[in-house]
N, C-alpha and C positions, 0 to 999 in steps of 0.2 A: 908306854912306847913314846919315843922322842919325836921331835919335829921331823926327822928324816925317815920315819917308819915307812912311808910310801914315797915313791919318786916316779916322775914321768917316765914312761917306758917300762915300768915294772908291773908285775901282776898284783892286782888288788885281792887281798885275802877275802874269802867268803865271810859274810857277817849276817846276823839275823836280828831284826827288831820288830816290835809290835807296830802295826800300821793302822791308819784311820779306818780301814775297812773291816777291822776286827780280827784280822789274820796276822800271822807272823810272816814277814816278808824277808827274803834273803837275796843277796847279790846274785846267786846262782839262778834265781827266777828270771833274770834278764839276759841270760846267755843268748847270743845271736842278735841282740839289739844294742844300740848305743844307749848309755844311761847317763843322764845328767843328775848329779846329786848336789843340791844346794843346802848348805848348813846355814841356819839363821838363828839369831839369839832368842826371839820370843814372839809367839802368836800375838796378834792384835796391835802390835806396836807400829808406828808410822813407817819406818824404813822397811820392816819385814813385810808389812802389808803391800807397800808399793812394789817390792821385789816379787812377792808371790803373785800379785796381779799381773805383773809384766810376764812372768812365766806362764800364767794362764792365757794371756792375750797372744803369746807366741806359740802356744801349745800345738796348734795345727801345723805350723812350720816344722816343729820337732817331729811330729808324727809322720809327716811326708818324707822325713829323712831317717826313718827307722830308729827313732830315738824316743825314749821315755824320760820323764822328769819325776824325781821324788825330792821332797823337802825333809830335812831332819832338824829337829830342835829338841831341847830337854823337856818341852811341855808334855803334859799327859794327853791321853787319847780324847778325853772329853773336851779339852781346850782345842785340840786339832779339829775335832768334829764341828765345833762352833765356828772356827776360823774358815773351814772349808765351806760350810753352809752360808756364812755371811758374805763370802767373796766368790762363791760358785767356782771353787778351784777344781779342775778336772783331773787332778793327779793325787796320789797318795802322799800323806805326811806321816813320817815315822817318828816314834817317840824314843828318845835316848836319855832317859832320866839318870842313868848311871854314867852317862857320857863315855861309854866304852867305844862306840864307833867314832865319836867326836875326837877321842884321844888317838884312835887308830889313824885318823886322817890328820892329826896334829893341829886341830882347830880349837881345842879346849885350852884356853889361855888366861893369863892374868890380864884383866881389863880394868879400866878406870872410867868412872862416870861421876860427874859433879863432885870430884875430890875423894870419892870412895873407890877402893880397890876390891875386886872380887874376881872369882873364876867364872868364865862364861865362854860362849861361842864367839869366835872371830868369823864374821860373815865371809864365807868361802864357797866356791863352786868347783866341782870336779867333773870331768868328762871321761867316761870309761868306754872303751871300744867294745865291739861285739865279742871279743875274746877275753874280756875281763882285764885288759891292760889299761893303766892310767894314761890317757892320751894328752890331757891338758889340765892345768889347774889354775885357778884364780884365787889368790889369797888376799885378805883385807879388802874385800870388794867394796867399791863405791857403786850404789844402786843405779844411778842414772846411766842409761845406755848399755848396762852390763848384759842384759838378757839378749839383746840384738847381737852383741859380740859373741856370746855363747852359741847362738844359732849359726853364725858365720863359721865358727870352728867346727860345729857338727857337720855342716855341709862340706867342709874341706877334708874330712877323714873318711 
């Protein structure tokens, strides 16, 4: 699927991935709630740790606004479990090793790091409303201040 597979105001198709709680989790499980999905490149890396801990620290605010947070990366469930334990993350992390959901959201992209090019996750966040409609998206996210901005958006819908 291309970059424009999803658009703000459009319905997000149901998807299912394995989650850090050992279960398969699907979008439909969150019907009636706002859902924040943040895609991040890799467990245990500095930017992803900062972002995940920010979502952890603001989690109560999301909860008070009928919103839940999930993180998605290509990492396996063992890595996710370690990441959650290390940083006391209060939400599920989903494993997308085949990057099917990452491609659905258009965040699986050609990246470069230290002169090498590779395919990977472009740090991005999506806010889905109670009816499964994409309400807002943040692509190519810069970590600092991002989660506070997401919380403000959650409060506004």
